[in-house]
DSSP file (Angstrom, degrees, kcal/mol; ACC not computed):
  #  RESIDUE AA STRUCTURE BP1 BP2  ACC     N-H-->O    O-->H-N    N-H-->O    O-->H-N    TCO  KAPPA ALPHA  PHI   PSI    X-CA   Y-CA   Z-CA
    1    1 A V     >        0   0    0      0, 0.0     4,-2.7     0, 0.0     5,-0.2   0.000 360.0 360.0 360.0 -38.4  125.9   90.0  128.5
    2    2 A D  H  >  +     0   0    0      1,-0.2     4,-2.5     2,-0.2     5,-0.2   0.888 360.0  50.6 -61.9 -38.3  124.8   91.6  131.8
    3    3 A V  H  > S+     0   0    0      2,-0.2     4,-1.7     1,-0.2     6,-0.3   0.916 111.3  48.2 -65.6 -42.2  126.5   94.9  130.8
    4    4 A L  H  >>S+     0   0    0      1,-0.2     5,-1.5     2,-0.2     6,-1.2   0.912 112.4  48.8 -63.6 -42.0  124.6   94.8  127.5
    5    5 A E  H ><5S+     0   0    0     -4,-2.7     3,-1.0     1,-0.2    -2,-0.2   0.906 108.7  53.5 -64.1 -41.0  121.3   94.1  129.2
    6    6 A A  H 3<5S+     0   0    0     -4,-2.5    -1,-0.2     1,-0.3    -2,-0.2   0.859 112.5  44.0 -62.3 -35.8  121.9   96.8  131.8
    7    7 A N  H 3<5S-     0   0    0     -4,-1.7    -1,-0.3    -5,-0.2    -2,-0.2   0.487 110.5-119.6 -88.2  -3.4  122.4   99.4  129.0
    8    8 A G  T <X5S+     0   0    0     -3,-1.0     4,-1.7    -4,-0.5    -3,-0.2   0.514  82.3 119.6  77.5   2.7  119.5   98.1  126.9
    9    9 A L  H  >< +     0   0    0     -5,-1.5     4,-2.6    -6,-0.3     5,-0.2   0.867  66.8  56.9 -70.4 -35.9  122.0   97.3  124.1
   10   10 A L  H  > S+     0   0    0     -6,-1.2     4,-2.7     1,-0.2    -1,-0.2   0.921 106.8  50.1 -61.6 -42.7  121.1   93.6  124.1
   11   11 A H  H  > S+     0   0    0     -7,-0.3     4,-2.7     1,-0.2    -1,-0.2   0.930 110.9  49.0 -59.8 -45.6  117.5   94.4  123.4
   12   12 A D  H  X S+     0   0    0     -4,-1.7     4,-2.4     1,-0.2    -2,-0.2   0.897 111.9  49.0 -61.4 -41.0  118.4   96.8  120.6
   13   13 A I  H  X S+     0   0    0     -4,-2.6     4,-2.3     2,-0.2    -1,-0.2   0.919 112.6  47.6 -64.8 -44.0  120.7   94.1  119.1
   14   14 A L  H  X S+     0   0    0     -4,-2.7     4,-2.3     2,-0.2    -2,-0.2   0.893 112.1  49.3 -65.6 -40.3  118.0   91.5  119.3
   15   15 A V  H  X S+     0   0    0     -4,-2.7     4,-2.5     2,-0.2    -2,-0.2   0.920 111.2  49.5 -65.2 -43.3  115.4   93.8  117.8
   16   16 A A  H  X S+     0   0    0     -4,-2.4     4,-2.3     1,-0.2    -2,-0.2   0.906 111.8  48.9 -61.5 -41.5  117.7   94.6  114.9
   17   17 A A  H  X S+     0   0    0     -4,-2.3     4,-2.5     2,-0.2    -1,-0.2   0.882 110.7  51.1 -65.2 -37.9  118.3   90.9  114.4
   18   18 A D  H  X S+     0   0    0     -4,-2.3     4,-2.8     2,-0.2    -2,-0.2   0.900 109.4  49.6 -66.3 -41.3  114.6   90.2  114.4
   19   19 A I  H  X S+     0   0    0     -4,-2.5     4,-2.4     2,-0.2    -2,-0.2   0.932 112.2  48.6 -61.5 -45.7  113.9   93.0  111.8
   20   20 A D  H  X S+     0   0    0     -4,-2.3     4,-2.8     2,-0.2     5,-0.2   0.922 112.5  48.1 -60.1 -45.6  116.7   91.5  109.6
   21   21 A K  H  X S+     0   0    0     -4,-2.5     4,-2.1     1,-0.2    -2,-0.2   0.930 112.3  48.0 -63.1 -46.4  115.2   88.0  110.0
   22   22 A K  H  <>S+     0   0    0     -4,-2.8     5,-3.1     1,-0.2     6,-0.5   0.888 113.7  48.4 -62.0 -38.5  111.7   89.1  109.2
   23   23 A F  H ><5S+     0   0    0     -4,-2.4     3,-1.4    -5,-0.2    -2,-0.2   0.942 112.8  46.4 -67.0 -47.7  112.9   91.0  106.2
   24   24 A R  H 3<5S+     0   0    0     -4,-2.8    -1,-0.2     1,-0.3    -2,-0.2   0.811 113.7  49.2 -65.6 -30.0  115.0   88.2  104.8
   25   25 A N  T 3<5S-     0   0    0     -4,-2.1    -1,-0.3    -5,-0.2    -2,-0.2   0.260 112.0-119.5 -94.1  12.1  112.2   85.7  105.3
   26   26 A D  T < 5 +     0   0    0     -3,-1.4    -3,-0.2     1,-0.1    -2,-0.1   0.883  66.8 141.6  54.8  44.7  109.7   88.0  103.6
   27   27 A Q      < +     0   0    0     -5,-3.1     2,-0.5    -6,-0.1    -4,-0.2   0.464  34.4  99.7 -97.2  -3.5  107.5   88.2  106.8
   28   28 A Y        -     0   0    0     -6,-0.5     3,-0.1     1,-0.1     4,-0.0  -0.728  55.3-162.4 -84.2 129.4  106.6   91.9  106.5
   29   29 A D  S    S+     0   0    0     -2,-0.5     2,-0.3     1,-0.1    -1,-0.1   0.596  71.9  12.7 -86.8 -10.8  103.1   92.3  105.0
   30   30 A S     >  -     0   0    0      1,-0.1     4,-1.6    50,-0.0    -1,-0.1  -0.992  69.5-116.1-157.8 160.4  103.7   95.9  104.1
   31   31 A L  H  > S+     0   0    0     -2,-0.3     4,-2.7     1,-0.2     5,-0.3   0.865 115.8  60.1 -63.2 -37.1  106.3   98.6  103.7
   32   32 A T  H  > S+     0   0    0      1,-0.2     4,-2.4     2,-0.2    -1,-0.2   0.903 103.4  49.6 -58.9 -43.1  104.5  100.5  106.5
   33   33 A A  H  > S+     0   0    0      2,-0.2     4,-2.0     1,-0.2    -1,-0.2   0.898 111.9  48.3 -65.2 -41.0  105.1   97.6  109.0
   34   34 A F  H  X S+     0   0    0     -4,-1.6     4,-2.2     2,-0.2    -2,-0.2   0.951 113.8  45.4 -63.6 -49.8  108.8   97.4  108.0
   35   35 A V  H  X S+     0   0    0     -4,-2.7     4,-2.7     1,-0.2    -2,-0.2   0.886 110.9  54.8 -62.2 -38.4  109.4  101.1  108.4
   36   36 A A  H  X S+     0   0    0     -4,-2.4     4,-2.3    -5,-0.3    -1,-0.2   0.905 107.7  49.3 -62.4 -41.4  107.4  101.1  111.7
   37   37 A D  H  X S+     0   0    0     -4,-2.0     4,-2.2     2,-0.2    -2,-0.2   0.916 112.1  47.7 -64.0 -42.5  109.7   98.3  113.1
   38   38 A V  H  X S+     0   0    0     -4,-2.2     4,-2.2     1,-0.2    -2,-0.2   0.921 113.1  48.5 -64.9 -42.5  112.8  100.3  112.1
   39   39 A R  H  X S+     0   0    0     -4,-2.7     4,-3.1     1,-0.2    -1,-0.2   0.869 108.8  53.9 -65.5 -35.2  111.4  103.4  113.7
   40   40 A L  H  X S+     0   0    0     -4,-2.3     4,-2.6     2,-0.2    -1,-0.2   0.911 108.1  50.0 -64.6 -41.2  110.5  101.6  116.8
   41   41 A L  H  X S+     0   0    0     -4,-2.2     4,-1.8     2,-0.2    -2,-0.2   0.939 114.1  44.7 -59.4 -47.4  114.1  100.4  117.1
   42   42 A I  H  X S+     0   0    0     -4,-2.2     4,-2.0     2,-0.2    -2,-0.2   0.931 112.5  51.4 -62.7 -46.9  115.3  104.0  116.7
   43   43 A Y  H  X S+     0   0    0     -4,-3.1     4,-2.8     1,-0.2    -1,-0.2   0.907 109.7  49.9 -57.6 -44.6  112.8  105.3  119.1
   44   44 A N  H  X S+     0   0    0     -4,-2.6     4,-2.7     2,-0.2     5,-0.3   0.842 105.4  57.0 -67.0 -32.9  113.8  102.8  121.7
   45   45 A C  H  X S+     0   0    0     -4,-1.8     4,-1.5    -5,-0.2     5,-0.3   0.943 113.0  41.0 -59.9 -46.2  117.5  103.7  121.3
   46   46 A Y  H  X S+     0   0    0     -4,-2.0     4,-1.8     3,-0.2    -2,-0.2   0.932 117.0  49.1 -64.7 -46.1  116.6  107.3  122.1
   47   47 A R  H  < S+     0   0    0     -4,-2.8    -2,-0.2     1,-0.2    -1,-0.2   0.902 120.3  32.1 -63.9 -44.9  114.2  106.4  124.9
   48   48 A F  H  < S+     0   0    0     -4,-2.7    -1,-0.2    -5,-0.1    -2,-0.2   0.661 128.5  35.0 -92.3 -16.7  116.4  103.9  126.8
   49   49 A N  H  < S-     0   0    0     -4,-1.5     4,-0.2    -5,-0.3    -3,-0.2   0.575 105.1-117.5-112.8 -12.8  119.8  105.4  126.1
   50   50 A G    ><  -     0   0    0     -4,-1.8     3,-1.1    -5,-0.3     6,-0.3   0.125  31.9 -82.9  85.7 152.6  119.2  109.2  126.1
   51   51 A A  T 3  S+     0   0    0      1,-0.2    -1,-0.1    -4,-0.1     9,-0.1   0.763 125.6  48.4 -64.3 -27.9  119.6  111.6  123.2
   52   52 A Q  T 3  S+     0   0    0     -3,-0.1    -1,-0.2    -6,-0.1    -2,-0.1   0.503  83.5 112.7 -95.1  -3.7  123.4  112.1  123.8
   53   53 A H  S <> S-     0   0    0     -3,-1.1     4,-1.9    -4,-0.2     3,-0.2  -0.321  76.7-119.6 -68.9 151.2  124.4  108.4  124.1
   54   54 A S  H  > S+     0   0    0      1,-0.2     4,-1.8     2,-0.2     5,-0.2   0.848 115.2  55.7 -61.0 -34.3  126.6  106.9  121.4
   55   55 A V  H  > S+     0   0    0      1,-0.2     4,-2.2     2,-0.2    -1,-0.2   0.903 107.5  49.3 -63.7 -40.4  123.9  104.4  120.6
   56   56 A S  H  > S+     0   0    0     -6,-0.3     4,-2.4     2,-0.2    -2,-0.2   0.834 106.1  56.3 -68.5 -32.5  121.4  107.2  120.0
   57   57 A K  H  X S+     0   0    0     -4,-1.9     4,-1.8     2,-0.2    -1,-0.2   0.905 108.9  46.6 -64.5 -40.4  123.9  109.0  117.8
   58   58 A V  H  X S+     0   0    0     -4,-1.8     4,-2.4     2,-0.2    -2,-0.2   0.905 111.1  52.8 -65.6 -40.9  124.0  105.9  115.6
   59   59 A A  H  X S+     0   0    0     -4,-2.2     4,-2.9     1,-0.2    -2,-0.2   0.879 106.0  54.0 -61.7 -38.3  120.2  105.7  115.7
   60   60 A Q  H  X S+     0   0    0     -4,-2.4     4,-2.5     2,-0.2    -1,-0.2   0.915 109.1  47.6 -62.3 -42.4  120.1  109.3  114.5
   61   61 A R  H  X S+     0   0    0     -4,-1.8     4,-2.4     2,-0.2    -2,-0.2   0.905 112.5  49.7 -65.2 -39.8  122.3  108.5  111.5
   62   62 A L  H  X S+     0   0    0     -4,-2.4     4,-2.7     2,-0.2    -2,-0.2   0.916 111.1  49.3 -63.4 -42.9  120.1  105.4  110.8
   63   63 A E  H  X S+     0   0    0     -4,-2.9     4,-2.7     2,-0.2    -2,-0.2   0.915 110.5  50.4 -62.6 -42.5  116.9  107.6  111.1
   64   64 A H  H  X S+     0   0    0     -4,-2.5     4,-2.1     2,-0.2    -2,-0.2   0.924 111.8  47.3 -62.0 -44.4  118.4  110.2  108.7
   65   65 A M  H  X S+     0   0    0     -4,-2.4     4,-2.4     2,-0.2    -2,-0.2   0.910 111.2  51.9 -63.3 -41.8  119.4  107.4  106.2
   66   66 A L  H  X S+     0   0    0     -4,-2.7     4,-2.6     1,-0.2    -2,-0.2   0.935 110.3  48.0 -59.4 -46.8  115.9  105.9  106.5
   67   67 A E  H  X S+     0   0    0     -4,-2.7     4,-2.1     1,-0.2    -1,-0.2   0.861 110.2  52.7 -64.5 -35.4  114.3  109.3  105.8
   68   68 A Q  H  X S+     0   0    0     -4,-2.1     4,-0.8     2,-0.2    -1,-0.2   0.924 111.3  46.1 -64.2 -43.6  116.6  109.9  102.8
   69   69 A K  H >< S+     0   0    0     -4,-2.4     3,-0.7     1,-0.2     4,-0.4   0.904 111.9  50.9 -66.7 -40.8  115.6  106.5  101.3
   70   70 A I  H >< S+     0   0    0     -4,-2.6     3,-1.5     1,-0.2    -1,-0.2   0.888 103.8  59.5 -62.9 -38.4  111.9  107.2  102.0
   71   71 A A  H 3< S+     0   0    0     -4,-2.1    -1,-0.2     1,-0.3    -2,-0.2   0.761 100.6  56.4 -61.9 -24.7  112.2  110.6  100.3
   72   72 A L  T << S+     0   0    0     -4,-0.8    -1,-0.3    -3,-0.7    -2,-0.2   0.604  89.3  97.5 -82.9 -11.8  113.3  108.8   97.1
   73   73 A L  S <  S-     0   0    0     -3,-1.5    -3,-0.0    -4,-0.4     5,-0.0  -0.343  88.7 -91.1 -74.3 156.3  110.2  106.7   96.9
   74   74 A P    >>  -     0   0    0      0, 0.0     4,-2.5     0, 0.0     3,-0.9  -0.306  44.2-104.7 -61.0 154.9  107.2  107.6   94.7
   75   75 A K  H 3> S+     0   0    0      1,-0.3     4,-2.4     2,-0.2     5,-0.2   0.854 118.8  57.5 -53.7 -42.1  104.6  109.7   96.5
   76   76 A A  H 34 S+     0   0    0      1,-0.2     4,-0.5     2,-0.2    -1,-0.3   0.874 112.7  40.9 -60.1 -37.8  102.1  106.8   97.0
   77   77 A L  H X4 S+     0   0    0     -3,-0.9     3,-0.9     2,-0.2     4,-0.4   0.874 110.5  57.3 -77.6 -38.1  104.8  104.8   98.9
   78   78 A R  H >< S+     0   0    0     -4,-2.5     3,-1.7     1,-0.3    -2,-0.2   0.894 101.5  57.6 -57.5 -39.2  106.0  107.8  100.8
   79   79 A E  G >< S+     0   0    0     -4,-2.4     3,-0.7     1,-0.3    -1,-0.3   0.766 102.6  54.2 -64.4 -24.4  102.5  108.4  102.2
   80   80 A K  G <  S+     0   0    0     -3,-0.9    -1,-0.3    -4,-0.5    -2,-0.2   0.532 106.7  54.0 -83.3  -6.4  102.6  104.8  103.6
   81   81 A C  G <  S+     0   0    0     -3,-1.7    -1,-0.2    -4,-0.4    -2,-0.2   0.136  76.4 132.6-114.7  17.6  105.8  105.6  105.4
   82   82 A T    <>  -     0   0    0     -3,-0.7     4,-2.1     1,-0.1     5,-0.2  -0.244  69.5-114.1 -67.7 160.4  104.8  108.7  107.3
   83   83 A L  H  > S+     0   0    0      1,-0.2     4,-2.2     2,-0.2     5,-0.1   0.881 118.3  54.6 -60.3 -38.0  105.6  109.0  111.0
   84   84 A L  H  > S+     0   0    0      2,-0.2     4,-1.2     1,-0.2    -1,-0.2   0.904 107.3  48.6 -64.9 -41.4  101.9  109.0  111.7
   85   85 A S  H  > S+     0   0    0      1,-0.2     4,-0.7     2,-0.2    -1,-0.2   0.869 111.9  49.9 -68.2 -34.2  101.4  105.7  109.8
   86   86 A S  H >X S+     0   0    0     -4,-2.1     4,-2.1     1,-0.2     3,-0.9   0.880 104.5  58.8 -66.7 -37.2  104.4  104.2  111.7
   87   87 A L  H 3X S+     0   0    0     -4,-2.2     4,-2.9     1,-0.3     8,-0.4   0.820  94.8  64.3 -62.4 -31.1  102.9  105.3  115.0
   88   88 A A  H 3< S+     0   0    0     -4,-1.2    -1,-0.3     1,-0.2    -2,-0.2   0.853 110.6  38.0 -60.5 -34.0   99.8  103.3  114.2
   89   89 A H  H << S+     0   0    0     -3,-0.9    -2,-0.2    -4,-0.7    -1,-0.2   0.833 121.8  43.5 -83.1 -35.7  102.0  100.1  114.4
   90   90 A I  H  < S+     0   0    0     -4,-2.1    -2,-0.2     1,-0.2    -3,-0.2   0.941 134.5   1.0 -78.0 -49.1  104.1  101.3  117.3
   91   91 A D     X  -     0   0    0     -4,-2.9     4,-2.5    -5,-0.2    -1,-0.2  -0.741  59.2-172.9-147.3  88.6  101.6  102.8  119.7
   92   92 A P  H  > S+     0   0    0      0, 0.0     4,-2.0     0, 0.0     5,-0.1   0.824  88.0  52.5 -56.9 -35.0   97.9  102.7  118.6
   93   93 A V  H  > S+     0   0    0      2,-0.2     4,-1.8     1,-0.2     5,-0.1   0.949 112.3  44.2 -66.4 -48.2   96.7  104.9  121.5
   94   94 A R  H  > S+     0   0    0      1,-0.2     4,-2.8     2,-0.2     5,-0.2   0.859 109.8  58.6 -63.3 -35.3   99.2  107.6  120.7
   95   95 A Y  H  X S+     0   0    0     -4,-2.5     4,-2.8    -8,-0.4    -1,-0.2   0.932 105.4  48.2 -58.6 -47.2   98.3  107.3  117.0
   96   96 A E  H  X S+     0   0    0     -4,-2.0     4,-2.1     1,-0.2    -1,-0.2   0.894 112.1  50.0 -62.2 -39.9   94.7  108.1  117.7
   97   97 A E  H  X S+     0   0    0     -4,-1.8     4,-2.3     2,-0.2    -2,-0.2   0.937 113.8  44.3 -62.9 -47.3   95.7  111.1  119.8
   98   98 A E  H  X S+     0   0    0     -4,-2.8     4,-2.5     2,-0.2    -2,-0.2   0.876 112.2  52.7 -66.7 -38.0   98.0  112.4  117.1
   99   99 A K  H  X S+     0   0    0     -4,-2.8     4,-2.2    -5,-0.2    -1,-0.2   0.902 109.8  49.2 -63.4 -40.8   95.4  111.7  114.4
  100  100 A Q  H  X S+     0   0    0     -4,-2.1     4,-2.6    -5,-0.2    -2,-0.2   0.914 110.3  50.4 -64.3 -43.4   92.9  113.7  116.4
  101  101 A K  H  X S+     0   0    0     -4,-2.3     4,-2.6     1,-0.2    -2,-0.2   0.916 111.0  49.2 -60.1 -43.4   95.3  116.6  116.9
  102  102 A A  H  X S+     0   0    0     -4,-2.5     4,-2.4     1,-0.2    -1,-0.2   0.896 111.3  49.2 -64.5 -40.3   96.0  116.6  113.1
  103  103 A A  H  X S+     0   0    0     -4,-2.2     4,-2.4     2,-0.2    -2,-0.2   0.911 112.3  47.9 -65.5 -42.4   92.3  116.6  112.3
  104  104 A E  H  X S+     0   0    0     -4,-2.6     4,-2.4     2,-0.2    -2,-0.2   0.904 111.7  50.3 -64.4 -41.3   91.6  119.5  114.8
  105  105 A S  H  X S+     0   0    0     -4,-2.6     4,-2.2     2,-0.2    -2,-0.2   0.921 112.0  47.0 -62.9 -44.5   94.5  121.5  113.3
  106  106 A S  H  X S+     0   0    0     -4,-2.4     4,-2.5     1,-0.2    -2,-0.2   0.894 111.6  51.4 -63.9 -40.4   93.3  121.0  109.8
  107  107 A A  H  X S+     0   0    0     -4,-2.4     4,-2.5     2,-0.2    -2,-0.2   0.898 109.9  49.6 -64.7 -40.3   89.7  121.9  110.8
  108  108 A L  H  X S+     0   0    0     -4,-2.4     4,-1.7     2,-0.2    -2,-0.2   0.921 112.8  46.2 -63.8 -44.5   91.0  125.1  112.5
  109  109 A L  H  <>S+     0   0    0     -4,-2.2     5,-2.7     2,-0.2     4,-0.3   0.894 113.2  49.7 -65.3 -39.2   93.0  126.1  109.4
  110  110 A E  H ><5S+     0   0    0     -4,-2.5     3,-1.2     1,-0.2    -2,-0.2   0.906 109.7  50.8 -65.9 -41.4   90.0  125.3  107.1
  111  111 A A  H 3<5S+     0   0    0     -4,-2.5    -1,-0.2     1,-0.3    -2,-0.2   0.834 108.0  53.3 -64.7 -32.3   87.7  127.4  109.3
  112  112 A A  T 3<5S-     0   0    0     -4,-1.7    -1,-0.3    -5,-0.2    -2,-0.2   0.522 118.3-114.1 -80.3  -4.8   90.1  130.3  109.1
  113  113 A G  T < 5S+     0   0    0     -3,-1.2     2,-0.6    -4,-0.3    -3,-0.2   0.658  73.0 135.1  81.1  16.0   90.1  130.1  105.4
  114  114 A T      < -     0   0    0     -5,-2.7     2,-0.5    -6,-0.2    -1,-0.3  -0.871  52.1-138.2-101.3 123.4   93.7  129.0  105.2
  115  115 A R        -     0   0    0     -2,-0.6     2,-0.5    -3,-0.1    -5,-0.0  -0.676  22.3-129.5 -78.8 126.7   94.6  126.2  103.0
  116  116 A R        -     0   0    0     -2,-0.5     2,-0.6   -10,-0.1    -1,-0.0  -0.656  13.9-148.7 -82.1 124.3   97.1  124.0  104.7
  117  117 A R        -     0   0    0     -2,-0.5    -1,-0.0     1,-0.0    -2,-0.0  -0.825  15.5-133.8 -91.1 124.0  100.1  123.2  102.7
  118  118 A Q        -     0   0    0     -2,-0.6     2,-0.1     1,-0.0    -2,-0.0  -0.686  19.1-143.7 -81.3 114.7  101.5  119.7  103.5
  119  119 A P        -     0   0    0      0, 0.0     2,-0.7     0, 0.0     3,-0.0  -0.444  26.4-102.2 -73.6 152.4  105.2  119.9  104.0
  120  120 A R    >   -     0   0    0      1,-0.2     3,-0.5    -2,-0.1   -49,-0.0  -0.657  31.0-161.6 -73.6 116.9  107.3  116.9  102.8
  121  121 A S  T 3  S+     0   0    0     -2,-0.7     2,-0.3     1,-0.2    -1,-0.2   0.676  82.1  60.4 -75.6 -15.8  108.0  115.1  106.0
  122  122 A N  T 3  S+     0   0    0    -52,-0.1     2,-0.3   -51,-0.1    -1,-0.2  -0.386  70.7 169.0-109.9  54.6  110.9  113.2  104.5
  123  123 A N    X   -     0   0    0     -3,-0.5     3,-1.4    -2,-0.3   -55,-0.1  -0.511  29.8-149.8 -71.2 125.9  113.2  116.1  103.5
  124  124 A M  T 3  S+     0   0    0     -2,-0.3    -1,-0.2     1,-0.3   -56,-0.1   0.711  94.3  62.3 -69.0 -19.0  116.6  114.8  102.5
  125  125 A D  T 3  S+     0   0    0      2,-0.1    -1,-0.3   -57,-0.0    -2,-0.1   0.484  72.7 117.0 -86.5  -1.3  118.2  118.1  103.7
  126  126 A T    <   -     0   0    0     -3,-1.4   -58,-0.1   -62,-0.1   -59,-0.1  -0.528  67.2-128.6 -69.7 120.7  117.1  117.5  107.3
  127  127 A P    >   -     0   0    0      0, 0.0     3,-2.2     0, 0.0    -1,-0.1  -0.334  21.4-109.6 -69.4 154.5  120.2  117.2  109.4
  128  128 A P  T 3  S+     0   0    0      0, 0.0     3,-0.2     0, 0.0   -65,-0.1   0.725 113.8  65.5 -58.4 -23.4  120.5  114.1  111.7
  129  129 A D  T 3  S+     0   0    0      1,-0.2     2,-0.4     2,-0.0   -68,-0.0   0.474  87.4  72.1 -81.1   1.0  120.1  116.3  114.8
  130  130 A H  S <  S+     0   0    0     -3,-2.2     2,-0.3   -70,-0.1    -1,-0.2  -0.480  73.6 175.5-108.6  59.5  116.5  117.2  113.8
  131  131 A S     >  -     0   0    0     -2,-0.4     4,-1.9    -3,-0.2     5,-0.1  -0.481  28.9-155.4 -73.5 127.3  115.1  113.7  114.5
  132  132 A Q  H  > S+     0   0    0     -2,-0.3     4,-2.1     2,-0.2    -1,-0.2   0.904  98.0  48.3 -65.3 -42.1  111.3  113.4  114.1
  133  133 A L  H  > S+     0   0    0      2,-0.2     4,-2.3     1,-0.2    -1,-0.2   0.870 108.7  52.7 -68.8 -36.8  111.3  110.4  116.6
  134  134 A L  H  > S+     0   0    0      2,-0.2     4,-2.2     1,-0.2    -1,-0.2   0.910 109.9  49.0 -65.6 -40.9  113.4  112.2  119.1
  135  135 A R  H  X S+     0   0    0     -4,-1.9     4,-1.4     2,-0.2    -2,-0.2   0.903 109.9  52.4 -62.4 -40.4  110.9  115.2  119.0
  136  136 A L  H  X S+     0   0    0     -4,-2.1     4,-0.5     1,-0.2     3,-0.2   0.908 110.0  48.1 -61.7 -42.3  108.1  112.7  119.4
  137  137 A L  H >< S+     0   0    0     -4,-2.3     3,-1.1     1,-0.2    -1,-0.2   0.894 109.0  53.2 -64.9 -40.6  109.7  111.2  122.5
  138  138 A Q  H 3< S+     0   0    0     -4,-2.2    -1,-0.2     1,-0.3    -2,-0.2   0.754 102.2  59.9 -68.0 -24.1  110.3  114.6  124.0
  139  139 A E  H 3<        0   0    0     -4,-1.4    -1,-0.3    -3,-0.2    -2,-0.2   0.668 360.0 360.0 -77.2 -16.2  106.6  115.5  123.6
  140  140 A T    <<        0   0    0     -3,-1.1    -1,-0.2    -4,-0.5    -2,-0.2   0.466 360.0 360.0 -86.8 360.0  105.6  112.6  125.9
């Protein structure tokens, strides 16, 4: 157990078990909250183990599968599962910062007369090594 605690693996295991328990007991009040918890687990794997660790490689595959499943949802549900909406649950301060950046970016494009095309953030073709959460961690 001490080795698991030292590597942060015990925490990851406990968080995964907690997510499973909350899901099975119907304790999530929204899809956004569930996706945010899964993304937080993935983010913490990257953060505490490093991008090249075997745990992080598993987290990358999990993130890729999550994004594939989200991509299959109807647009109204996909919009509730964006990285930004998950960030509101994970880190409200960072959420406000990112929301402000997005608003400023949109305002600049609008002022320039350029219509901003919203890319699909949940592209099924995104390879696992292009992790949205890993990029978010690297930006901090």
